C-alpha positions, 0 to 999 in steps of 0.5 A: 742190460747190467743187473745185481742178481749173480745168479743166471740160468739158462734154459729152454722154455718147456710149458707156459699157463696163463691165468687171469693175471700171472702165468708159470713158465717152466724151464728145462735147465740142464734137465732139471725143472724151474718154475717162474710165476711172473705177470701175464702182462710180462709173459705176453708183453714178451712174446714168451713161448714154448721151445724159446731159449731164455735165462732165468735170473735169480736174486735172493737173501736166501737159497737152501742148500740140501745134502742127502 
């Protein structure tokens, strides 16, 4: 599969919350949490469950950085 997105982060699913229309999939990526909000249908069609290894693919025109 080819994608135009250039940012891919591999992680493990730690939580899946299903709503009526959308759901939240929480990933652990190197000790950091990343949450994806996608349709419930997509979660179910992909069979995403806790413990799965997945990749978060990020395509954005704006990514903010914070240096403290």
